[in-house]
C-alpha positions as CSV (number, residue, x, y, z in Angstrom):
1,Q,115.2,141.8,78.8
2,G,111.8,140.7,80.1
3,I,112.1,137.4,78.4
4,D,112.1,134.2,80.5
5,V,114.9,132.0,79.3
6,Q,115.9,128.6,80.6
7,P,119.1,127.5,78.8
8,E,120.1,123.9,78.8
9,I,123.7,123.2,77.8
10,M,124.1,119.7,76.5
11,I,127.5,118.0,76.4
12,P,127.7,115.5,73.5
13,L,129.6,112.2,73.2
14,V,130.4,111.5,76.9
15,A,131.5,107.9,77.6
16,Y,132.4,108.1,81.3
17,S,131.0,110.0,84.3
18,S,134.5,111.5,85.0
19,E,134.6,112.9,81.5
20,Y,131.2,114.5,82.0
21,A,132.3,115.9,85.4
22,Q,135.3,117.5,83.8
23,Q,133.3,119.1,80.9
24,E,130.6,120.3,83.3
25,K,133.2,122.0,85.4
26,I,134.5,123.8,82.4
27,V,131.0,125.0,81.5
28,R,130.1,126.1,85.0
29,D,133.5,127.9,85.5
30,T,133.1,129.7,82.2
31,A,129.5,130.8,83.0
32,S,130.6,131.9,86.5
33,G,133.3,134.1,85.0
34,V,130.9,135.7,82.6
35,F,128.4,136.3,85.4
36,D,131.1,137.9,87.5
37,R,132.3,140.2,84.7
38,T,128.8,141.3,83.7
39,G,127.2,141.4,87.1
40,L,124.3,139.3,85.7
41,G,123.4,135.7,86.1
42,I,120.8,133.3,85.0
43,S,119.7,129.8,86.0
44,Y,120.8,127.1,83.6
45,K,121.0,123.3,83.4
46,V,124.0,121.2,82.2
47,G,123.4,117.7,80.9
48,T,124.6,115.2,78.4
49,M,123.2,114.1,75.1
50,I,122.5,110.3,74.9
51,E,121.4,108.8,71.6
52,L,119.8,105.4,71.7
């Protein structure tokens, strides 16, 4: 408590935008369920890892 956290959840090895959208929905639905159960919530980002 009292610590400013800014999580960034990165989804690896995504080849198609539809694949990313599906995985992002899973992450956000899971986080929403946790927030509902705990009565807590935080801001977070979801993105993809791209290695060049």
